[in-house]
C-alpha positions as CSV (number, residue, x, y, z in Angstrom):
1,M,-20.1,39.2,70.4
2,A,-20.7,38.8,74.1
3,V,-19.2,41.6,76.2
4,D,-17.4,39.3,78.7
5,P,-17.1,35.8,77.2
6,L,-17.2,33.0,79.7
7,I,-17.6,30.1,77.3
8,E,-16.1,30.2,73.8
9,L,-16.4,27.5,71.2
10,R,-14.4,28.0,68.0
11,D,-14.8,25.8,64.9
12,V,-15.6,22.7,67.1
13,N,-16.1,19.4,65.4
14,K,-17.1,16.1,67.0
15,Y,-17.5,12.6,65.5
16,F,-19.0,9.4,66.8
17,G,-17.3,7.0,64.4
18,E,-18.5,8.1,61.0
19,L,-21.3,10.3,62.4
20,H,-20.4,14.0,62.4
21,V,-22.4,15.2,65.4
22,L,-21.0,18.7,65.8
23,R,-20.1,20.6,62.7
24,D,-18.0,23.8,62.8
25,I,-19.6,25.1,66.0
26,D,-19.0,28.7,66.9
27,L,-20.6,29.9,70.1
28,T,-19.9,32.5,72.7
29,V,-21.7,32.7,76.0
30,G,-21.2,35.9,78.0
31,R,-21.0,36.0,81.8
32,G,-24.4,36.1,83.3
33,E,-26.1,35.1,80.0
34,V,-28.7,32.3,79.7
35,V,-28.5,30.5,76.4
36,V,-31.1,27.9,75.7
37,V,-30.2,25.3,73.0
38,I,-33.2,23.7,71.2
39,G,-33.6,21.6,68.1
40,P,-34.9,18.2,66.9
41,S,-33.6,14.9,68.4
42,G,-30.2,14.0,67.2
43,S,-29.2,17.6,66.3
44,G,-26.2,17.6,68.6
45,K,-27.6,19.6,71.5
46,S,-26.6,17.3,74.3
47,T,-23.2,16.6,72.8
48,L,-22.6,20.3,72.6
49,C,-23.5,20.7,76.3
50,R,-21.3,17.7,77.3
51,A,-18.4,19.0,75.3
52,I,-18.3,22.2,77.3
53,N,-16.9,20.3,80.3
54,R,-15.1,17.7,78.3
55,L,-17.5,14.8,79.1
56,E,-17.3,14.5,75.4
57,P,-13.8,15.1,73.9
58,I,-13.9,17.0,70.6
59,Q,-11.9,16.1,67.4
60,S,-11.0,19.6,66.3
61,G,-11.5,23.2,67.2
62,E,-11.2,24.9,70.6
63,I,-13.3,25.4,73.7
64,R,-12.3,28.0,76.3
65,L,-13.8,28.6,79.7
66,D,-13.1,32.0,81.2
67,G,-10.3,32.6,78.8
68,Q,-8.5,29.2,79.4
69,P,-8.5,26.3,76.9
70,L,-10.1,23.2,78.4
71,P,-7.5,20.9,79.9
72,D,-7.1,17.4,78.6
73,E,-6.9,15.2,81.6
74,G,-6.0,14.9,85.2
75,R,-6.2,17.3,88.1
76,D,-6.7,20.4,85.8
77,L,-9.7,18.7,84.3
78,A,-11.2,17.9,87.7
79,R,-10.7,21.5,88.7
80,L,-12.4,22.7,85.5
81,R,-15.4,20.3,86.2
82,S,-15.8,21.8,89.6
83,E,-16.2,25.3,87.9
84,V,-18.8,23.9,85.6
85,G,-22.0,22.7,87.3
86,M,-23.8,20.0,85.3
87,V,-27.4,18.8,85.7
88,F,-28.5,15.8,83.6
89,Q,-31.8,14.1,82.8
90,S,-31.1,11.4,85.3
91,F,-30.3,12.9,88.7
92,N,-27.1,10.9,89.3
93,L,-27.5,11.3,93.1
94,F,-25.7,8.8,95.4
95,A,-28.5,6.5,96.5
96,H,-26.8,5.4,99.7
97,K,-26.2,8.9,100.9
98,T,-28.7,11.3,102.3
99,V,-29.7,14.5,100.5
100,L,-27.5,16.5,102.8
101,Q,-24.5,14.2,102.2
102,N,-25.1,14.4,98.5
103,V,-24.8,18.2,98.5
104,S,-21.9,18.3,101.0
105,L,-19.6,15.6,99.6
106,G,-18.1,17.4,96.6
107,Q,-17.5,20.5,98.7
108,V,-15.4,18.5,101.1
109,K,-13.6,16.3,98.6
110,V,-13.0,18.8,95.8
111,R,-13.3,22.2,97.3
112,G,-11.6,21.2,100.6
113,R,-14.2,22.7,102.9
114,K,-14.6,21.5,106.4
115,R,-17.6,19.3,107.0
116,D,-19.6,21.7,109.1
117,Q,-19.0,24.5,106.6
118,A,-20.1,22.2,103.7
119,E,-23.2,21.2,105.6
120,K,-24.1,24.8,106.4
121,R,-23.8,25.7,102.7
122,A,-25.8,22.6,101.7
123,H,-28.6,23.6,104.0
124,E,-28.7,27.1,102.5
125,L,-28.8,25.7,99.0
126,L,-31.5,23.1,99.8
127,D,-33.5,25.9,101.2
128,R,-32.9,27.9,98.1
129,V,-34.2,25.1,95.8
130,G,-37.2,24.5,98.1
131,V,-36.3,21.1,99.6
132,A,-34.8,22.1,103.0
133,S,-37.1,19.7,104.8
134,Q,-35.8,16.7,102.9
135,A,-32.2,17.0,104.1
136,D,-32.1,13.7,106.0
137,K,-33.9,11.6,103.5
138,Y,-32.4,9.4,100.8
139,P,-32.9,10.1,97.1
140,A,-35.4,7.1,96.7
141,Q,-37.7,8.8,99.3
142,L,-38.0,11.9,97.1
143,S,-40.1,12.6,94.0
144,G,-38.3,13.1,90.7
145,G,-38.8,16.9,90.9
146,Q,-37.3,17.0,94.4
147,Q,-34.4,14.8,93.3
148,Q,-33.6,17.1,90.4
149,R,-33.7,20.1,92.7
150,V,-31.2,18.4,95.0
151,A,-29.0,17.7,91.9
152,I,-29.2,21.5,91.2
153,A,-28.2,22.3,94.8
154,R,-25.4,19.8,94.6
155,A,-24.0,21.5,91.4
156,L,-24.4,25.0,93.0
157,A,-22.6,23.9,96.1
158,M,-19.3,23.9,94.1
159,D,-19.8,27.6,93.4
160,P,-19.5,27.0,89.6
161,K,-18.9,29.8,87.1
162,V,-21.5,28.3,84.8
163,M,-24.3,25.8,85.0
164,L,-25.0,23.4,82.2
165,F,-28.4,21.7,82.0
166,D,-28.9,18.8,79.7
167,E,-32.7,18.2,79.3
168,P,-33.2,18.5,83.1
169,T,-36.9,18.0,83.0
170,S,-37.3,15.3,80.3
171,A,-37.4,12.4,82.8
172,L,-39.9,14.1,85.1
173,D,-43.7,13.7,85.4
174,P,-45.5,16.8,83.9
175,E,-46.6,18.1,87.3
176,M,-43.0,18.2,88.5
177,I,-41.5,20.0,85.6
178,N,-42.5,23.5,86.7
179,E,-41.0,23.2,90.1
180,V,-37.6,22.5,88.5
181,L,-38.0,25.2,85.9
182,E,-38.9,27.7,88.6
183,V,-35.6,27.0,90.4
184,M,-33.8,27.5,87.1
185,R,-35.7,30.8,86.4
186,Q,-34.6,32.0,89.8
187,L,-31.0,31.2,89.0
188,A,-31.3,33.1,85.8
189,R,-32.7,36.1,87.6
190,D,-29.8,35.9,90.1
191,G,-27.3,36.2,87.2
192,M,-26.0,32.7,86.9
193,T,-24.4,31.9,83.5
194,M,-26.4,29.0,82.1
195,V,-26.5,26.8,79.0
196,V,-29.7,24.9,78.9
197,V,-30.7,22.1,76.5
198,T,-34.4,21.7,76.8
199,H,-37.7,21.0,75.1
200,E,-39.5,23.5,77.3
201,M,-40.3,26.4,74.9
202,G,-42.0,28.4,77.7
203,F,-38.7,28.4,79.6
204,A,-36.8,29.4,76.5
205,R,-39.2,32.3,75.9
206,S,-39.2,33.5,79.5
207,A,-35.7,33.0,80.8
208,A,-33.3,32.9,77.9
209,N,-31.2,35.8,76.6
210,R,-30.6,33.9,73.5
211,V,-32.0,30.9,71.8
212,V,-29.6,28.7,69.8
213,F,-31.4,26.4,67.3
214,M,-29.5,23.3,66.2
215,A,-30.1,20.9,63.3
216,D,-27.8,18.2,61.9
217,G,-25.0,19.1,64.2
218,R,-24.9,22.8,63.2
219,I,-26.1,26.0,64.8
220,V,-28.8,27.2,62.4
221,E,-30.0,30.2,64.3
222,D,-28.7,32.2,67.4
223,R,-31.1,35.0,68.2
224,S,-33.2,36.6,71.0
225,P,-36.2,34.4,72.0
226,D,-38.5,37.1,70.7
227,E,-37.0,37.2,67.3
228,F,-36.7,33.4,67.1
229,F,-40.2,32.5,68.1
230,T,-42.0,35.2,66.3
231,N,-39.9,35.2,63.1
232,P,-37.7,32.2,62.6
233,R,-35.4,32.7,59.5
234,S,-34.6,29.2,58.5
235,D,-37.0,26.6,57.1
236,R,-35.6,24.1,59.6
237,A,-36.6,26.3,62.5
238,K,-40.0,27.1,61.0
239,D,-40.7,23.4,60.5
240,F,-39.5,22.6,64.1
241,L,-41.6,25.3,65.7
242,S,-44.7,24.4,63.7
243,K,-44.5,20.8,65.1
244,I,-43.7,21.9,68.7
245,L,-45.9,24.8,69.2
246,K,-49.0,23.0,68.0
247,H,-49.0,20.9,71.2
């Protein structure tokens, strides 16, 4: 049991029509922990990630963030979402706004900061993710790796309690993947609580406190990276690793 639970899922079930995509999920993520979620396609990883900030409503069970149950709708939900940074495969940046505006906007609108404060913070964060020189450009002028780092800065600008990453590198060219993972590794070292859905096993090995392996909508294993990669217990995990680690 995590010492200081920040995210708690209890007996969570989720259906898409007849399809049972999350089955009796129990998961606790402690403050400052990095939990990497891996598993074959269609195992429910992304749905799990999206359920944590109610982008996907669940049918039964309970999800708590920092001791509070997730709100259903309205202002409370907006507030919750500002506490939970989310980075997707597609960068979801505003195309018609500059990088600086992308990172400042939510701070002004949701956090109520003054524009100059928001821009100062945005510059700091762009520097932190290594794209300070791109502040006045538009997203289309940036590489995929740069756009994803801007998306991370934008999420961090809200001072979230936790960061969720849903396959943040899967849309990137191979040579850009590492620059994004490096930013994520740095966040992990700085103590950010993170839930990361990824295919990047090297990241899981080097940055995770725990690896959660999912298959068929269930959590099959939840262990330290060392234990999981050197000695998977389940046949599903052994099979998955044999396919992935050969490449």
